[in-house]
PDB file of N, CA, C and O in Angstrom:
ATOM      1  N   MET A   1      44.205  19.712 206.163  1.00  0.00           N
ATOM      2  CA  MET A   1      45.646  19.842 206.192  1.00  0.00           C
ATOM      3  C   MET A   1      46.134  20.516 207.466  1.00  0.00           C
ATOM      4  O   MET A   1      47.183  20.148 207.994  1.00  0.00           O
ATOM      5  N   TRP A   2      45.374  21.518 207.979  1.00  0.00           N
ATOM      6  CA  TRP A   2      45.781  22.198 209.202  1.00  0.00           C
ATOM      7  C   TRP A   2      45.917  21.223 210.359  1.00  0.00           C
ATOM      8  O   TRP A   2      46.872  21.285 211.133  1.00  0.00           O
ATOM      9  N   SER A   3      44.951  20.325 210.467  1.00  0.00           N
ATOM     10  CA  SER A   3      44.981  19.397 211.589  1.00  0.00           C
ATOM     11  C   SER A   3      46.135  18.399 211.465  1.00  0.00           C
ATOM     12  O   SER A   3      46.592  17.844 212.464  1.00  0.00           O
ATOM     13  N   ARG A   4      46.599  18.175 210.241  1.00  0.00           N
ATOM     14  CA  ARG A   4      47.695  17.249 210.020  1.00  0.00           C
ATOM     15  C   ARG A   4      48.945  17.650 210.804  1.00  0.00           C
ATOM     16  O   ARG A   4      49.640  16.795 211.354  1.00  0.00           O
ATOM     17  N   TYR A   5      49.222  18.938 210.850  1.00  0.00           N
ATOM     18  CA  TYR A   5      50.407  19.428 211.550  1.00  0.00           C
ATOM     19  C   TYR A   5      50.068  20.049 212.906  1.00  0.00           C
ATOM     20  O   TYR A   5      50.931  20.585 213.600  1.00  0.00           O
ATOM     21  N   ASN A   6      48.792  19.958 213.256  1.00  0.00           N
ATOM     22  CA  ASN A   6      48.324  20.502 214.526  1.00  0.00           C
ATOM     23  C   ASN A   6      48.695  21.985 214.656  1.00  0.00           C
ATOM     24  O   ASN A   6      49.209  22.433 215.681  1.00  0.00           O
ATOM     25  N   GLU A   7      48.417  22.717 213.589  1.00  0.00           N
ATOM     26  CA  GLU A   7      48.775  24.130 213.514  1.00  0.00           C
ATOM     27  C   GLU A   7      48.153  24.947 214.643  1.00  0.00           C
ATOM     28  O   GLU A   7      48.805  25.839 215.187  1.00  0.00           O
ATOM     29  N   ARG A   8      46.915  24.660 215.001  1.00  0.00           N
ATOM     30  CA  ARG A   8      46.248  25.407 216.074  1.00  0.00           C
ATOM     31  C   ARG A   8      47.038  25.286 217.370  1.00  0.00           C
ATOM     32  O   ARG A   8      47.221  26.279 218.075  1.00  0.00           O
ATOM     33  N   ALA A   9      47.508  24.086 217.694  1.00  0.00           N
ATOM     34  CA  ALA A   9      48.302  23.881 218.911  1.00  0.00           C
ATOM     35  C   ALA A   9      49.613  24.642 218.828  1.00  0.00           C
ATOM     36  O   ALA A   9      50.060  25.201 219.830  1.00  0.00           O
ATOM     37  N   ARG A  10      50.244  24.679 217.650  1.00  0.00           N
ATOM     38  CA  ARG A  10      51.513  25.403 217.494  1.00  0.00           C
ATOM     39  C   ARG A  10      51.299  26.905 217.686  1.00  0.00           C
ATOM     40  O   ARG A  10      52.125  27.576 218.305  1.00  0.00           O
ATOM     41  N   ILE A  11      50.203  27.426 217.162  1.00  0.00           N
ATOM     42  CA  ILE A  11      49.901  28.855 217.339  1.00  0.00           C
ATOM     43  C   ILE A  11      49.646  29.157 218.807  1.00  0.00           C
ATOM     44  O   ILE A  11      50.131  30.163 219.325  1.00  0.00           O
ATOM     45  N   ASP A  12      48.893  28.302 219.481  1.00  0.00           N
ATOM     46  CA  ASP A  12      48.607  28.501 220.905  1.00  0.00           C
ATOM     47  C   ASP A  12      49.890  28.482 221.740  1.00  0.00           C
ATOM     48  O   ASP A  12      50.000  29.213 222.725  1.00  0.00           O
ATOM     49  N   GLU A  13      50.855  27.654 221.353  1.00  0.00           N
ATOM     50  CA  GLU A  13      52.129  27.584 222.082  1.00  0.00           C
ATOM     51  C   GLU A  13      52.907  28.889 221.988  1.00  0.00           C
ATOM     52  O   GLU A  13      53.692  29.203 222.883  1.00  0.00           O
ATOM     53  N   ARG A  14      52.704  29.646 220.932  1.00  0.00           N
ATOM     54  CA  ARG A  14      53.453  30.889 220.722  1.00  0.00           C
ATOM     55  C   ARG A  14      52.855  32.076 221.458  1.00  0.00           C
ATOM     56  O   ARG A  14      53.470  33.142 221.508  1.00  0.00           O
ATOM     57  N   ARG A  15      51.686  31.916 222.020  1.00  0.00           N
ATOM     58  CA  ARG A  15      51.073  33.029 222.754  1.00  0.00           C
ATOM     59  C   ARG A  15      51.903  33.349 223.979  1.00  0.00           C
ATOM     60  O   ARG A  15      52.308  32.463 224.733  1.00  0.00           O
ATOM     61  N   LEU A  16      52.145  34.623 224.156  1.00  0.00           N
ATOM     62  CA  LEU A  16      52.913  35.086 225.307  1.00  0.00           C
ATOM     63  C   LEU A  16      51.984  35.908 226.190  1.00  0.00           C
ATOM     64  O   LEU A  16      51.551  36.995 225.808  1.00  0.00           O
ATOM     65  N   PHE A  17      51.683  35.388 227.361  1.00  0.00           N
ATOM     66  CA  PHE A  17      50.832  36.099 228.309  1.00  0.00           C
ATOM     67  C   PHE A  17      51.724  36.742 229.355  1.00  0.00           C
ATOM     68  O   PHE A  17      52.628  36.097 229.886  1.00  0.00           O
ATOM     69  N   PHE A  18      51.476  38.003 229.651  1.00  0.00           N
ATOM     70  CA  PHE A  18      52.224  38.669 230.693  1.00  0.00           C
ATOM     71  C   PHE A  18      51.338  39.696 231.364  1.00  0.00           C
ATOM     72  O   PHE A  18      50.326  40.126 230.810  1.00  0.00           O
ATOM     73  N   ASP A  19      51.725  40.074 232.538  1.00  0.00           N
ATOM     74  CA  ASP A  19      50.968  41.017 233.355  1.00  0.00           C
ATOM     75  C   ASP A  19      51.426  42.432 233.007  1.00  0.00           C
ATOM     76  O   ASP A  19      52.528  42.836 233.376  1.00  0.00           O
ATOM     77  N   VAL A  20      50.588  43.181 232.302  1.00  0.00           N
ATOM     78  CA  VAL A  20      50.941  44.528 231.855  1.00  0.00           C
ATOM     79  C   VAL A  20      51.234  45.432 233.052  1.00  0.00           C
ATOM     80  O   VAL A  20      52.209  46.184 233.036  1.00  0.00           O
ATOM     81  N   ALA A  21      50.410  45.364 234.072  1.00  0.00           N
ATOM     82  CA  ALA A  21      50.630  46.204 235.258  1.00  0.00           C
ATOM     83  C   ALA A  21      51.978  45.899 235.901  1.00  0.00           C
ATOM     84  O   ALA A  21      52.683  46.810 236.336  1.00  0.00           O
ATOM     85  N   GLU A  22      52.334  44.626 235.962  1.00  0.00           N
ATOM     86  CA  GLU A  22      53.623  44.245 236.547  1.00  0.00           C
ATOM     87  C   GLU A  22      54.780  44.723 235.678  1.00  0.00           C
ATOM     88  O   GLU A  22      55.798  45.175 236.202  1.00  0.00           O
ATOM     89  N   LEU A  23      54.638  44.631 234.365  1.00  0.00           N
ATOM     90  CA  LEU A  23      55.695  45.125 233.474  1.00  0.00           C
ATOM     91  C   LEU A  23      55.864  46.629 233.638  1.00  0.00           C
ATOM     92  O   LEU A  23      56.991  47.125 233.629  1.00  0.00           O
ATOM     93  N   CYS A  24      54.765  47.362 233.786  1.00  0.00           N
ATOM     94  CA  CYS A  24      54.843  48.809 234.031  1.00  0.00           C
ATOM     95  C   CYS A  24      55.557  49.086 235.354  1.00  0.00           C
ATOM     96  O   CYS A  24      56.401  49.978 235.435  1.00  0.00           O
ATOM     97  N   ARG A  25      55.215  48.320 236.382  1.00  0.00           N
ATOM     98  CA  ARG A  25      55.834  48.513 237.697  1.00  0.00           C
ATOM     99  C   ARG A  25      57.334  48.256 237.632  1.00  0.00           C
ATOM    100  O   ARG A  25      58.122  49.032 238.172  1.00  0.00           O
ATOM    101  N   ILE A  26      57.727  47.186 236.982  1.00  0.00           N
ATOM    102  CA  ILE A  26      59.149  46.833 236.873  1.00  0.00           C
ATOM    103  C   ILE A  26      59.904  47.890 236.059  1.00  0.00           C
ATOM    104  O   ILE A  26      61.018  48.279 236.411  1.00  0.00           O
ATOM    105  N   THR A  27      59.287  48.343 234.974  1.00  0.00           N
ATOM    106  CA  THR A  27      59.921  49.366 234.134  1.00  0.00           C
ATOM    107  C   THR A  27      60.136  50.651 234.915  1.00  0.00           C
ATOM    108  O   THR A  27      61.225  51.226 234.887  1.00  0.00           O
ATOM    109  N   ALA A  28      59.106  51.099 235.608  1.00  0.00           N
ATOM    110  CA  ALA A  28      59.214  52.333 236.394  1.00  0.00           C
ATOM    111  C   ALA A  28      60.255  52.189 237.499  1.00  0.00           C
ATOM    112  O   ALA A  28      61.057  53.096 237.717  1.00  0.00           O
ATOM    113  N   ARG A  29      60.246  51.067 238.188  1.00  0.00           N
ATOM    114  CA  ARG A  29      61.201  50.849 239.280  1.00  0.00           C
ATOM    115  C   ARG A  29      62.635  50.812 238.759  1.00  0.00           C
ATOM    116  O   ARG A  29      63.553  51.280 239.432  1.00  0.00           O
ATOM    117  N   ALA A  30      62.830  50.262 237.569  1.00  0.00           N
ATOM    118  CA  ALA A  30      64.177  50.136 236.998  1.00  0.00           C
ATOM    119  C   ALA A  30      64.834  51.491 236.753  1.00  0.00           C
ATOM    120  O   ALA A  30      66.060  51.600 236.760  1.00  0.00           O
ATOM    121  N   ILE A  31      64.025  52.511 236.539  1.00  0.00           N
ATOM    122  CA  ILE A  31      64.597  53.844 236.291  1.00  0.00           C
ATOM    123  C   ILE A  31      64.203  54.836 237.387  1.00  0.00           C
ATOM    124  O   ILE A  31      64.264  56.051 237.198  1.00  0.00           O
ATOM    125  N   ASP A  32      63.799  54.291 238.530  1.00  0.00           N
ATOM    126  CA  ASP A  32      63.477  55.103 239.707  1.00  0.00           C
ATOM    127  C   ASP A  32      62.374  56.126 239.433  1.00  0.00           C
ATOM    128  O   ASP A  32      62.501  57.308 239.754  1.00  0.00           O
ATOM    129  N   ARG A  33      61.285  55.635 238.830  1.00  0.00           N
ATOM    130  CA  ARG A  33      60.114  56.470 238.558  1.00  0.00           C
ATOM    131  C   ARG A  33      58.883  55.818 239.175  1.00  0.00           C
ATOM    132  O   ARG A  33      58.933  54.670 239.617  1.00  0.00           O
ATOM    133  N   ASN A  34      57.788  56.552 239.200  1.00  0.00           N
ATOM    134  CA  ASN A  34      56.504  56.023 239.670  1.00  0.00           C
ATOM    135  C   ASN A  34      55.702  55.501 238.485  1.00  0.00           C
ATOM    136  O   ASN A  34      55.784  56.037 237.380  1.00  0.00           O
ATOM    137  N   VAL A  35      54.941  54.469 238.724  1.00  0.00           N
ATOM    138  CA  VAL A  35      54.075  53.921 237.675  1.00  0.00           C
ATOM    139  C   VAL A  35      53.107  54.992 237.183  1.00  0.00           C
ATOM    140  O   VAL A  35      52.756  55.014 236.003  1.00  0.00           O
ATOM    141  N   SER A  36      52.684  55.863 238.057  1.00  0.00           N
ATOM    142  CA  SER A  36      51.743  56.926 237.673  1.00  0.00           C
ATOM    143  C   SER A  36      52.354  57.909 236.679  1.00  0.00           C
ATOM    144  O   SER A  36      51.628  58.693 236.067  1.00  0.00           O
ATOM    145  N   ASP A  37      53.681  57.882 236.506  1.00  0.00           N
ATOM    146  CA  ASP A  37      54.347  58.753 235.538  1.00  0.00           C
ATOM    147  C   ASP A  37      54.298  58.193 234.117  1.00  0.00           C
ATOM    148  O   ASP A  37      54.692  58.876 233.172  1.00  0.00           O
ATOM    149  N   ILE A  38      53.822  56.966 233.958  1.00  0.00           N
ATOM    150  CA  ILE A  38      53.747  56.364 232.624  1.00  0.00           C
ATOM    151  C   ILE A  38      52.593  56.988 231.858  1.00  0.00           C
ATOM    152  O   ILE A  38      51.455  57.029 232.327  1.00  0.00           O
ATOM    153  N   GLU A  39      52.918  57.469 230.672  1.00  0.00           N
ATOM    154  CA  GLU A  39      51.910  58.099 229.821  1.00  0.00           C
ATOM    155  C   GLU A  39      51.346  57.114 228.804  1.00  0.00           C
ATOM    156  O   GLU A  39      50.131  57.043 228.619  1.00  0.00           O
ATOM    157  N   THR A  40      52.219  56.353 228.142  1.00  0.00           N
ATOM    158  CA  THR A  40      51.746  55.374 227.173  1.00  0.00           C
ATOM    159  C   THR A  40      52.519  54.060 227.291  1.00  0.00           C
ATOM    160  O   THR A  40      53.672  54.021 227.721  1.00  0.00           O
ATOM    161  N   PHE A  41      51.847  53.009 226.898  1.00  0.00           N
ATOM    162  CA  PHE A  41      52.398  51.654 226.881  1.00  0.00           C
ATOM    163  C   PHE A  41      51.972  51.080 225.542  1.00  0.00           C
ATOM    164  O   PHE A  41      50.781  50.879 225.304  1.00  0.00           O
ATOM    165  N   LEU A  42      52.937  50.811 224.657  1.00  0.00           N
ATOM    166  CA  LEU A  42      52.605  50.459 223.286  1.00  0.00           C
ATOM    167  C   LEU A  42      53.359  49.221 222.832  1.00  0.00           C
ATOM    168  O   LEU A  42      54.570  49.114 223.030  1.00  0.00           O
ATOM    169  N   ASN A  43      52.638  48.284 222.219  1.00  0.00           N
ATOM    170  CA  ASN A  43      53.260  47.125 221.596  1.00  0.00           C
ATOM    171  C   ASN A  43      53.779  47.584 220.238  1.00  0.00           C
ATOM    172  O   ASN A  43      52.994  47.791 219.312  1.00  0.00           O
ATOM    173  N   VAL A  44      55.102  47.746 220.113  1.00  0.00           N
ATOM    174  CA  VAL A  44      55.696  48.302 218.906  1.00  0.00           C
ATOM    175  C   VAL A  44      55.821  47.252 217.806  1.00  0.00           C
ATOM    176  O   VAL A  44      55.497  47.515 216.648  1.00  0.00           O
ATOM    177  N   ALA A  45      56.292  46.067 218.173  1.00  0.00           N
ATOM    178  CA  ALA A  45      56.510  45.025 217.157  1.00  0.00           C
ATOM    179  C   ALA A  45      56.540  43.663 217.818  1.00  0.00           C
ATOM    180  O   ALA A  45      56.795  43.541 219.016  1.00  0.00           O
ATOM    181  N   GLU A  46      56.276  42.647 217.024  1.00  0.00           N
ATOM    182  CA  GLU A  46      56.437  41.281 217.495  1.00  0.00           C
ATOM    183  C   GLU A  46      56.689  40.387 216.301  1.00  0.00           C
ATOM    184  O   GLU A  46      56.298  40.681 215.172  1.00  0.00           O
ATOM    185  N   GLY A  47      57.338  39.314 216.585  1.00  0.00           N
ATOM    186  CA  GLY A  47      57.669  38.368 215.528  1.00  0.00           C
ATOM    187  C   GLY A  47      58.930  37.628 215.917  1.00  0.00           C
ATOM    188  O   GLY A  47      59.375  37.700 217.062  1.00  0.00           O
ATOM    189  N   GLY A  48      59.500  36.925 214.974  1.00  0.00           N
ATOM    190  CA  GLY A  48      60.755  36.231 215.205  1.00  0.00           C
ATOM    191  C   GLY A  48      60.930  35.705 216.607  1.00  0.00           C
ATOM    192  O   GLY A  48      60.321  34.700 216.971  1.00  0.00           O
ATOM    193  N   SER A  49      61.740  36.356 217.393  1.00  0.00           N
ATOM    194  CA  SER A  49      62.037  35.880 218.740  1.00  0.00           C
ATOM    195  C   SER A  49      61.672  36.829 219.866  1.00  0.00           C
ATOM    196  O   SER A  49      61.808  36.467 221.035  1.00  0.00           O
ATOM    197  N   TYR A  50      61.212  38.032 219.553  1.00  0.00           N
ATOM    198  CA  TYR A  50      60.939  39.008 220.608  1.00  0.00           C
ATOM    199  C   TYR A  50      59.658  39.775 220.355  1.00  0.00           C
ATOM    200  O   TYR A  50      59.196  39.899 219.221  1.00  0.00           O
ATOM    201  N   ARG A  51      59.093  40.287 221.442  1.00  0.00           N
ATOM    202  CA  ARG A  51      58.004  41.248 221.397  1.00  0.00           C
ATOM    203  C   ARG A  51      58.594  42.541 221.955  1.00  0.00           C
ATOM    204  O   ARG A  51      59.216  42.530 223.017  1.00  0.00           O
ATOM    205  N   ILE A  52      58.405  43.645 221.250  1.00  0.00           N
ATOM    206  CA  ILE A  52      58.987  44.923 221.637  1.00  0.00           C
ATOM    207  C   ILE A  52      57.882  45.832 222.173  1.00  0.00           C
ATOM    208  O   ILE A  52      56.888  46.090 221.493  1.00  0.00           O
ATOM    209  N   ILE A  53      58.072  46.311 223.398  1.00  0.00           N
ATOM    210  CA  ILE A  53      57.116  47.198 224.075  1.00  0.00           C
ATOM    211  C   ILE A  53      57.806  48.537 224.323  1.00  0.00           C
ATOM    212  O   ILE A  53      58.957  48.582 224.758  1.00  0.00           O
ATOM    213  N   GLU A  54      57.092  49.627 224.041  1.00  0.00           N
ATOM    214  CA  GLU A  54      57.614  50.961 224.332  1.00  0.00           C
ATOM    215  C   GLU A  54      56.800  51.562 225.471  1.00  0.00           C
ATOM    216  O   GLU A  54      55.570  51.591 225.423  1.00  0.00           O
ATOM    217  N   VAL A  55      57.498  52.038 226.493  1.00  0.00           N
ATOM    218  CA  VAL A  55      56.860  52.703 227.628  1.00  0.00           C
ATOM    219  C   VAL A  55      57.349  54.150 227.610  1.00  0.00           C
ATOM    220  O   VAL A  55      58.552  54.405 227.648  1.00  0.00           O
ATOM    221  N   VAL A  56      56.406  55.097 227.551  1.00  0.00           N
ATOM    222  CA  VAL A  56      56.755  56.517 227.506  1.00  0.00           C
ATOM    223  C   VAL A  56      56.264  57.173 228.790  1.00  0.00           C
ATOM    224  O   VAL A  56      55.117  56.999 229.200  1.00  0.00           O
ATOM    225  N   PHE A  57      57.163  57.932 229.413  1.00  0.00           N
ATOM    226  CA  PHE A  57      56.838  58.628 230.654  1.00  0.00           C
ATOM    227  C   PHE A  57      56.439  60.068 230.359  1.00  0.00           C
ATOM    228  O   PHE A  57      56.724  60.587 229.279  1.00  0.00           O
ATOM    229  N   ARG A  58      55.791  60.703 231.305  1.00  0.00           N
ATOM    230  CA  ARG A  58      55.265  62.067 231.133  1.00  0.00           C
ATOM    231  C   ARG A  58      56.312  63.074 230.690  1.00  0.00           C
ATOM    232  O   ARG A  58      56.007  64.009 229.950  1.00  0.00           O
ATOM    233  N   ASP A  59      57.548  62.884 231.143  1.00  0.00           N
ATOM    234  CA  ASP A  59      58.607  63.834 230.785  1.00  0.00           C
ATOM    235  C   ASP A  59      59.231  63.525 229.418  1.00  0.00           C
ATOM    236  O   ASP A  59      60.202  64.167 229.019  1.00  0.00           O
ATOM    237  N   GLY A  60      58.668  62.539 228.702  1.00  0.00           N
ATOM    238  CA  GLY A  60      59.148  62.212 227.371  1.00  0.00           C
ATOM    239  C   GLY A  60      60.150  61.072 227.314  1.00  0.00           C
ATOM    240  O   GLY A  60      60.494  60.610 226.226  1.00  0.00           O
ATOM    241  N   LEU A  61      60.623  60.609 228.461  1.00  0.00           N
ATOM    242  CA  LEU A  61      61.567  59.500 228.484  1.00  0.00           C
ATOM    243  C   LEU A  61      60.903  58.259 227.898  1.00  0.00           C
ATOM    244  O   LEU A  61      59.782  57.912 228.271  1.00  0.00           O
ATOM    245  N   GLN A  62      61.593  57.600 226.986  1.00  0.00           N
ATOM    246  CA  GLN A  62      61.080  56.390 226.354  1.00  0.00           C
ATOM    247  C   GLN A  62      61.933  55.205 226.786  1.00  0.00           C
ATOM    248  O   GLN A  62      63.162  55.270 226.763  1.00  0.00           O
ATOM    249  N   VAL A  63      61.278  54.138 227.176  1.00  0.00           N
ATOM    250  CA  VAL A  63      61.954  52.910 227.566  1.00  0.00           C
ATOM    251  C   VAL A  63      61.442  51.788 226.679  1.00  0.00           C
ATOM    252  O   VAL A  63      60.237  51.651 226.469  1.00  0.00           O
ATOM    253  N   ILE A  64      62.360  50.992 226.163  1.00  0.00           N
ATOM    254  CA  ILE A  64      62.009  49.854 225.316  1.00  0.00           C
ATOM    255  C   ILE A  64      62.200  48.573 226.127  1.00  0.00           C
ATOM    256  O   ILE A  64      63.259  48.348 226.713  1.00  0.00           O
ATOM    257  N   ALA A  65      61.172  47.750 226.150  1.00  0.00           N
ATOM    258  CA  ALA A  65      61.254  46.435 226.805  1.00  0.00           C
ATOM    259  C   ALA A  65      61.204  45.383 225.700  1.00  0.00           C
ATOM    260  O   ALA A  65      60.349  45.436 224.815  1.00  0.00           O
ATOM    261  N   ARG A  66      62.120  44.440 225.762  1.00  0.00           N
ATOM    262  CA  ARG A  66      62.164  43.371 224.768  1.00  0.00           C
ATOM    263  C   ARG A  66      61.870  42.064 225.488  1.00  0.00           C
ATOM    264  O   ARG A  66      62.655  41.612 226.321  1.00  0.00           O
ATOM    265  N   LEU A  67      60.736  41.463 225.162  1.00  0.00           N
ATOM    266  CA  LEU A  67      60.296  40.224 225.811  1.00  0.00           C
ATOM    267  C   LEU A  67      60.510  39.052 224.872  1.00  0.00           C
ATOM    268  O   LEU A  67      60.197  39.155 223.686  1.00  0.00           O
ATOM    269  N   PRO A  68      61.034  37.942 225.368  1.00  0.00           N
ATOM    270  CA  PRO A  68      61.207  36.771 224.515  1.00  0.00           C
ATOM    271  C   PRO A  68      59.866  36.317 223.946  1.00  0.00           C
ATOM    272  O   PRO A  68      58.849  36.323 224.641  1.00  0.00           O
ATOM    273  N   TYR A  69      59.879  35.931 222.695  1.00  0.00           N
ATOM    274  CA  TYR A  69      58.682  35.481 221.999  1.00  0.00           C
ATOM    275  C   TYR A  69      59.009  34.142 221.350  1.00  0.00           C
ATOM    276  O   TYR A  69      59.726  34.101 220.350  1.00  0.00           O
ATOM    277  N   PRO A  70      58.497  33.053 221.902  1.00  0.00           N
ATOM    278  CA  PRO A  70      58.889  31.730 221.395  1.00  0.00           C
ATOM    279  C   PRO A  70      58.470  31.529 219.934  1.00  0.00           C
ATOM    280  O   PRO A  70      57.406  31.973 219.503  1.00  0.00           O
ATOM    281  N   SER A  71      59.324  30.860 219.208  1.00  0.00           N
ATOM    282  CA  SER A  71      59.002  30.592 217.797  1.00  0.00           C
ATOM    283  C   SER A  71      58.944  29.100 217.546  1.00  0.00           C
ATOM    284  O   SER A  71      58.687  28.673 216.420  1.00  0.00           O
TER     285      SER A  71
END
């Protein structure tokens, strides 16, 4: 039954590949910080239409990045 709807291909289409280092660089640059100030990078949630990433800096500043997630 899985092959009937080509479920494997549909799941593969939903994979979102991105460059974590580049996302960190863009996040830091957006708020005038250095990438070296990033303390944690966490995938908070995913589903529906977005993937939610939390970036926390050494001083406690938290930035949320929302990436489109195809459905």
